C-alpha positions as MATLAB code, in Angstrom:
seq = 'MLSLIGLIGGLGLLIWLTIRGMNLFIAAPLCALLVALTSNIPVFVGDINFVGTYMSGFSGFIASWFFMFLLGSLFGKFMEDTGAADAIARWIINKLGMKQAVAAVVIACALLSYGGVSLFVVAFSVYPMALSLFKDANLPRRFIPAALAFGSVTFTMTSAGSPEIQNWIPIKYLGTSPFAAWEVSLVVAIFMASFGYWWLQRMIGKAVAMGEQFDHRAEDPAIPERDYPHPLTGLVPLLIVLVLSFTLHEQLQQLALIVALGGGVLSLMIINFKHFHNLNNAVSVGTTGALVAIGNTAAVVGFGSIAKSTDAFQVAVDIMTQLPGNELIGAAVAVSVIAGLTGSASGGQVIALPLLAPHYIDQGVNPEELHRIVSISSGALDSLPHNGYVVTTIRAICHETHQKAYWAMGALTVVVPLMGLVLAIALFNWF';
ca = [
      32.085   -5.847   -2.140;
      30.940   -6.287   -5.732;
      27.741   -7.906   -4.482;
      26.990   -4.892   -2.279;
      27.662   -2.457   -5.130;
      25.392   -4.496   -7.386;
      22.614   -4.615   -4.775;
      22.676   -0.873   -4.117;
      23.189   -0.077   -7.795;
      20.360   -2.363   -8.887;
      17.968   -0.866   -6.344;
      18.959    2.682   -7.294;
      18.560    1.908  -10.985;
      15.128    0.368  -10.404;
      13.964    3.440   -8.496;
      15.320    5.758  -11.214;
      13.748    3.774  -14.057;
      10.441    3.588  -12.185;
      10.345    7.345  -11.707;
      11.245    7.793  -15.381;
       8.209    5.701  -16.291;
       9.900    2.661  -17.787;
       7.743   -0.457  -18.147;
       8.218   -2.529  -14.994;
       8.077   -5.816  -16.887;
      11.379   -4.691  -18.413;
      12.892   -2.560  -15.643;
      12.430   -4.979  -12.714;
      13.975   -8.114  -14.275;
      16.728   -6.023  -15.902;
      17.750   -4.552  -12.538;
      17.368   -7.939  -10.883;
      19.710   -9.419  -13.486;
      22.308   -6.771  -12.629;
      22.041   -7.725   -8.957;
      22.304  -11.418   -9.777;
      25.362  -11.082  -12.034;
      27.279   -9.000   -9.480;
      26.483  -11.613   -6.809;
      27.603  -14.597   -8.866;
      24.089  -15.977   -9.137;
      23.961  -18.039  -12.363;
      21.338  -17.058  -14.917;
      19.979  -20.521  -15.788;
      21.750  -23.359  -13.967;
      22.219  -24.308  -10.318;
      19.892  -24.743   -7.346;
      19.707  -20.963   -7.007;
      19.601  -19.219  -10.370;
      18.270  -15.924  -11.677;
      15.369  -17.246  -13.742;
      14.093  -19.669  -11.125;
      14.423  -17.276   -8.180;
      12.885  -14.315  -10.002;
       9.957  -16.309  -11.335;
       9.394  -17.967   -7.959;
       8.828  -14.545   -6.400;
       6.814  -13.350   -9.400;
       4.501  -16.356   -9.613;
       4.235  -16.753   -5.843;
       2.801  -13.263   -5.489;
       0.282  -13.848   -8.283;
      -0.772  -17.178   -6.763;
      -1.367  -15.516   -3.383;
      -3.123  -12.355   -4.544;
      -4.753  -12.970   -7.944;
      -8.346  -13.281   -6.751;
      -8.025  -10.244   -4.469;
      -6.732   -8.117   -7.345;
      -9.378   -9.437   -9.736;
     -12.345   -8.939   -7.408;
     -10.978   -5.614   -6.167;
     -10.601   -4.305   -9.702;
     -14.104   -5.498  -10.663;
     -15.549   -3.903   -7.525;
     -13.956   -0.562   -8.330;
     -15.001   -0.716  -11.993;
     -18.591   -1.629  -11.102;
     -18.722    1.292   -8.646;
     -17.598    3.534  -11.481;
     -19.766    2.127  -14.290;
     -23.028    2.115  -12.325;
     -22.488    5.678  -11.124;
     -22.494    4.537   -7.478;
     -19.102    6.170   -6.853;
     -20.294    9.433   -8.389;
     -23.475    9.296   -6.338;
     -21.532    8.923   -3.080;
     -19.120   11.668   -4.085;
     -21.873   14.142   -4.903;
     -23.703   13.323   -1.677;
     -20.542   14.043    0.320;
     -19.946   17.280   -1.569;
     -23.538   18.395   -0.962;
     -23.399   17.558    2.751;
     -19.870   18.573    3.676;
     -18.888   21.014    0.953;
     -16.171   20.798   -1.678;
     -13.447   21.662    0.827;
     -13.974   18.265    2.477;
     -13.325   16.212   -0.663;
      -9.813   15.239    0.445;
     -10.972   14.395    3.971;
     -13.706   12.145    2.557;
     -11.162   10.139    0.530;
      -8.765    9.780    3.461;
     -11.532    8.748    5.884;
     -12.967    6.195    3.431;
      -9.538    4.586    2.989;
      -8.877    4.637    6.729;
     -12.173    2.927    7.571;
     -11.691    0.205    4.980;
      -8.049   -0.504    5.797;
      -8.653   -0.507    9.562;
     -11.627   -2.756    8.901;
      -9.327   -5.373    7.423;
      -9.675   -4.763    3.685;
      -6.421   -5.333    1.787;
      -4.504   -2.154    0.973;
      -4.566   -2.941   -2.742;
      -8.301   -3.524   -2.617;
      -8.886   -0.253   -0.763;
      -7.165    1.621   -3.580;
      -9.258   -0.171   -6.232;
     -12.488    0.428   -4.289;
     -12.080    4.066   -3.292;
     -10.438    5.389   -6.474;
     -13.700    5.864   -8.437;
     -15.170    7.890   -5.566;
     -11.925    9.846   -5.159;
     -11.911   10.682   -8.863;
     -15.464   11.989   -8.632;
     -14.744   14.025   -5.501;
     -11.619   15.615   -6.956;
     -13.491   16.324  -10.206;
     -16.421   18.012   -8.439;
     -14.070   19.987   -6.183;
     -11.804   20.838   -9.181;
      -8.643   19.599   -7.424;
      -5.499   18.341   -9.233;
      -5.936   14.627   -9.825;
      -2.215   13.930   -9.382;
      -2.806   14.099   -5.612;
      -5.323   11.226   -5.630;
      -2.623    8.527   -5.133;
      -1.266   10.483   -2.156;
      -4.728   10.752   -0.590;
      -5.417    7.038   -1.118;
      -2.050    5.992    0.294;
      -2.177    8.366    3.245;
      -5.503    6.956    4.406;
      -4.353    3.366    3.901;
      -0.680    2.821    4.744;
       0.219    5.366    7.420;
      -1.775    5.930   10.606;
      -4.031    2.874   10.084;
      -1.848    0.083    8.675;
       0.628   -0.139   11.555;
      -1.538    1.039   14.455;
      -2.637   -1.030   17.437;
      -5.733   -3.087   16.653;
      -5.255   -2.932   12.889;
      -6.055   -6.248   11.172;
      -3.471   -5.551    8.451;
      -0.640   -8.119    8.421;
       1.964   -5.441    9.230;
       0.446   -5.328   12.727;
       0.027   -9.106   13.067;
       3.354  -10.538   11.899;
       5.220   -9.547   15.135;
       2.732  -11.551   17.238;
       4.229  -14.839   16.018;
       7.750  -13.852   17.076;
       7.071  -11.765   20.196;
       4.040  -13.419   21.759;
       2.183  -10.115   21.906;
      -1.287   -9.063   20.770;
      -2.466   -6.775   17.942;
      -3.133   -4.128   20.607;
       0.491   -4.066   21.805;
       1.523   -0.682   23.268;
      -1.804    0.810   22.233;
      -1.319    3.987   24.282;
       1.794    5.078   22.372;
       0.300    3.779   19.147;
      -2.741    6.003   19.624;
      -0.614    9.106   20.184;
       1.520    8.325   17.134;
      -1.535    7.604   14.958;
      -3.176   10.906   15.953;
       0.060   12.754   15.173;
       0.510   11.099   11.772;
      -3.145   11.621   10.827;
      -3.162   15.284   11.888;
       0.218   16.318   10.517;
      -0.128   14.272    7.337;
      -3.572   15.675    6.554;
      -2.344   19.215    7.143;
       0.615   18.589    4.830;
      -1.587   17.038    2.124;
      -3.994   19.976    2.226;
      -1.081   22.395    2.102;
       0.410   20.701   -0.973;
      -2.941   20.678   -2.761;
      -3.654   24.280   -1.753;
      -0.297   25.397   -3.093;
      -0.926   23.609   -6.392;
      -4.373   25.186   -6.741;
      -2.911   28.616   -5.984;
      -0.451   28.021   -8.830;
      -3.378   27.506  -11.192;
      -3.655   23.689  -11.237;
      -7.120   22.256  -11.802;
      -8.722   18.876  -12.346;
      -7.419   17.345  -15.565;
     -10.298   15.860  -17.541;
      -9.327   12.897  -19.707;
     -11.039   11.125  -22.571;
     -11.061    7.795  -20.714;
     -12.860    9.231  -17.654;
     -16.377    7.806  -17.238;
     -19.139   10.089  -18.503;
     -22.334    9.198  -16.653;
     -25.455   11.294  -17.330;
     -27.074   13.075  -14.419;
     -30.307   11.110  -14.802;
     -28.489    7.795  -14.292;
     -27.131    8.478  -10.813;
     -28.384    5.881   -8.340;
     -29.105    6.641   -4.694;
     -25.890    7.058   -2.623;
     -26.944    4.132   -0.406;
     -26.615    1.776   -3.373;
     -22.889    2.503   -3.299;
     -22.468    2.641    0.466;
     -24.146   -0.718    1.123;
     -21.636   -2.751   -0.968;
     -18.766   -0.898    0.720;
     -20.212   -1.769    4.125;
     -20.650   -5.396    3.061;
     -16.950   -5.580    2.150;
     -15.999   -3.971    5.461;
     -18.264   -6.137    7.645;
     -17.426   -9.447    5.943;
     -13.678   -8.842    6.007;
     -13.738   -7.767    9.655;
     -16.017  -10.628   10.739;
     -14.220  -13.416    8.876;
     -10.644  -12.190    9.203;
      -9.636  -14.379   12.142;
     -11.296  -17.551   10.824;
     -10.344  -17.301    7.150;
      -7.468  -14.786    7.294;
      -6.484  -13.881    3.716;
      -9.367  -15.876    2.241;
     -11.746  -13.527    4.054;
     -10.839  -10.837    1.520;
     -12.019  -13.046   -1.332;
     -15.344  -13.655    0.409;
     -15.732   -9.978    1.317;
     -14.946   -8.686   -2.158;
     -17.096  -11.358   -3.761;
     -19.954  -10.195   -1.561;
     -19.301   -6.586   -2.534;
     -19.254   -7.366   -6.261;
     -22.447   -9.448   -6.077;
     -24.282   -6.846   -4.011;
     -23.319   -4.125   -6.496;
     -24.624   -6.219   -9.384;
     -27.901   -6.940   -7.589;
     -28.590   -3.479   -6.194;
     -27.413   -1.424   -9.169;
     -27.987   -3.803  -12.071;
     -30.281   -1.396  -13.932;
     -27.675    1.385  -13.639;
     -24.911   -0.438  -15.525;
     -23.956    1.386  -18.719;
     -22.078   -1.523  -20.211;
     -21.654   -4.545  -17.951;
     -19.613   -6.566  -20.438;
     -17.191   -3.694  -20.959;
     -16.925   -3.112  -17.206;
     -15.980   -6.768  -16.687;
     -13.463   -6.648  -19.544;
     -11.802   -3.428  -18.404;
     -11.816   -4.489  -14.753;
     -10.218   -7.837  -15.563;
      -7.536   -6.255  -17.732;
      -6.819   -3.672  -15.051;
      -6.363   -6.423  -12.465;
      -3.878   -8.270  -14.663;
      -1.827   -5.122  -15.272;
      -1.856   -4.190  -11.593;
      -0.839   -7.590  -10.261;
       1.742   -8.013  -13.025;
       3.447   -4.709  -12.202;
       3.546   -5.583   -8.524;
       4.769   -9.142   -9.115;
       7.596   -7.804  -11.297;
       8.888   -5.774   -8.335;
       8.409   -8.717   -5.949;
      10.605  -10.766   -8.284;
      13.359   -8.173   -7.875;
      13.024   -8.498   -4.107;
      13.414  -12.264   -4.378;
      16.731  -11.843   -6.188;
      17.896   -9.195   -3.719;
      17.185  -11.489   -0.757;
      19.281  -14.261   -2.358;
      22.506  -12.236   -2.488;
      25.389  -12.445   -0.015;
      25.371   -8.652    0.322;
      21.759   -8.720    1.508;
      22.521  -11.306    4.176;
      25.514   -9.274    5.366;
      23.365   -6.136    5.465;
      20.734   -7.959    7.520;
      23.358   -9.176   10.005;
      24.769   -5.660   10.392;
      21.358   -4.006   10.710;
      20.150   -6.466   13.352;
      23.224   -6.002   15.565;
      23.547   -2.227   15.671;
      24.929   -0.937   18.998;
      23.121    1.558   21.186;
      19.442    1.826   22.077;
      17.729   -1.454   21.212;
      14.550    0.151   19.863;
      16.555    2.430   17.579;
      18.543   -0.562   16.327;
      15.360   -2.501   15.618;
      13.792    0.488   13.860;
      16.814    1.016   11.609;
      17.082   -2.694   10.789;
      13.434   -3.156    9.825;
      13.274    0.155    7.920;
      16.358   -0.577    5.800;
      15.355   -4.174    5.048;
      11.812   -3.095    4.143;
      13.315   -0.455    1.842;
      15.622   -2.968    0.131;
      12.801   -5.441   -0.482;
      10.130   -2.802   -1.175;
       7.850   -4.563    1.290;
       6.770   -3.756    4.844;
       5.733   -7.330    5.573;
       8.857   -8.649    3.840;
      11.051   -6.475    6.022;
       9.414   -7.849    9.156;
       9.547  -11.488    8.109;
      13.267  -11.249    7.328;
      14.278   -9.213   10.380;
      12.093  -10.586   13.183;
      13.551  -14.130   13.396;
      16.868  -12.460   14.218;
      15.610   -9.379   16.082;
      13.078  -11.006   18.387;
      15.308  -13.426   20.333;
      18.258  -10.997   20.237;
      16.388   -8.098   21.850;
      14.107  -10.147   24.097;
      17.208  -11.745   25.652;
      18.448   -8.213   26.353;
      15.268   -7.426   28.295;
      13.478   -5.270   25.725;
       9.737   -4.973   26.348;
       8.035   -7.191   23.712;
       5.078   -4.802   23.328;
       7.366   -1.832   22.713;
       9.386   -3.851   20.215;
       6.188   -4.967   18.465;
       5.023   -1.402   17.931;
       8.433   -0.127   16.793;
       8.821   -2.983   14.313;
       5.315   -2.404   12.956;
       5.657    1.374   12.512;
       9.180    1.215   11.104;
       8.153   -1.349    8.473;
       5.743    1.194    6.991;
       8.271    3.933    6.184;
      11.070    3.171    3.717;
       8.980    0.352    2.245;
       7.104    3.051    0.291;
      10.012    3.990   -1.957;
       9.113    4.341   -5.673;
       9.615    0.629   -6.446;
       7.162   -0.598   -3.802;
       4.432   -2.793   -5.284;
       1.546   -0.876   -3.703;
       3.034    2.439   -4.829;
       3.485    1.233   -8.403;
       0.010   -0.293   -8.565;
      -1.761    2.725   -7.087;
       0.013    5.349   -9.172;
       0.136    3.545  -12.510;
      -2.460    0.801  -12.753;
      -5.253    2.313  -10.668;
      -4.870    6.093  -10.932;
      -3.172    6.105  -14.379;
      -0.625    8.698  -13.285;
       3.157    8.835  -13.571;
       5.696    8.677  -10.784;
       7.073   12.043  -11.861;
       3.718   13.725  -11.211;
       2.292   11.746   -8.330;
       5.068   10.138   -6.294;
       6.576   13.145   -4.532;
       3.399   13.966   -2.634;
       2.810   10.274   -2.002;
       6.383    9.776   -0.795;
       6.142   12.737    1.567;
       3.087   11.237    3.240;
       4.082    7.557    3.217;
       7.819    7.847    3.933;
       8.480   11.114    5.765;
       5.357   11.137    7.959;
       5.798    7.510    9.180;
       9.488    8.213    9.893;
       8.424   11.177   12.037;
       5.884    8.942   13.777;
       8.634    6.375   14.371;
      10.867    8.979   16.020;
       7.951   10.061   18.214;
       7.234    6.448   19.245;
      10.863    5.796   20.202;
      10.970    9.057   22.184;
       7.760    8.180   24.071;
       8.987    4.675   24.919;
      12.281    6.057   26.255;
      10.754    8.936   28.199;
       7.934    7.088   29.927;
];
C-alpha cells in the first residue's frame, strides 16, 4: 500500500513541479527518490538500488538518442541562422496568407513525422519556421508547442503506415503489419486531424480576441531582409531528411535518423553557406541546446526507470492487463495508464504487450484490431506534463513554460487522442 501511495504521490509531485517550472535535473530524481524510499528500494546498495536504476535509465536514453538530438538541434539552428526558416515562412505567408500559418506548421510536422523523422527531431527542425510564421502572422507564440505536437504525436504517430515506433512495436507481439486495421485508422486520423485543428484554431482565435500578440524576445534571431535566401534552399534540406529517413528506415532503423539528419545538416551548410551570420555561434548554441534537451528528457526517463522497478507498478500492470469486460477497452485502459505512469508511449507498449498479446489473442481478439487500439491508446496519457517530448518541446526548444504552453498542448495531445481512441473502439465493435 505504501508503495502505491509513493508511486502515485511521486508522479503527482513530478507533474506539479514540472508545471511550476522547477529544474528537471532536481525535480525528477527528487520525485524518483520518494518513489524508491516508499517501495523499499535501497539508495546505494543491493542489486536494485536507486542510484544504479535511475542512472541506468538516464544514461541509456542518452546513449540511444544523443546523436539524433545533436544533429536535430544543429539542423534547426542552421535553418534559423541562415534565414532559410524565415524564407520558407515568408513564402508560405505570401502564397497562402497569414491565416494559414498554423496549418503550415501542422502540415510540416505531419509530413516529417509520417515520413519517419523522429518526433524530437521534427520539433527541432520545424520550430524555426514556426517561430517565423507566428511572428509574421502576429500570433501568440505560446501556442507553437501545441502546433508542433499536434502535427507530430496525434493523427500521424499512431496511424496505419506510420514508420514511428509506436506503430511498429505491436508487430513483434501480434504478428501484424504497420498497416493493421488501416480503414478504421484512416477514419480516426481524419477525425483527430479535423477536430484537433479546429480546436487549435479556436484557442488561438480566442487568445487573439483577448488582445494577445506575438511576444518578441531579445534572443530571437534578427536577420536582415537582404540576407534571406531562396525558399528552396530551406526546403531541399528538409526533403533530404524526409527522403533519407523514409528510404533507409527499414534497413538501418534508428540509425537512419542519424544519416538523414547528417545529410540535412551538410546540405544546409553547402547550399546556404554564404548566408550564415555566425557559423561558430550557431554550432555552439545548437550543441548546448541539444545537451539541455536530452538532459531534461533523460531526467524524466530516469524517473520512469524507478517507477517500473516498484512492486506497486507491477501490481498495477497485472490489474490493468486483466480488466474484465470488452477486451479492446481493457487493452486501451491498460496501455493508456501504463504509458501515463512511465511518461512514454513506447514504454507503455513494451511493458504491456508481452502480457496483453497472448492473453487477448487466446481469447480470440482480432490481432489487427488489437494492434491499432494499442497504438492509439499509447499516444494519449503518455503526453502528461512530465513526458520527455513535452518537456523538451516546451522548455528546451520553444523556451516556454508549462504554465503558458502546456494546457493547449495537453488538450491536443491527451484529449484529442482519447476521443480518437473511443471512436476506434466504437467502430471495431459496431462493424
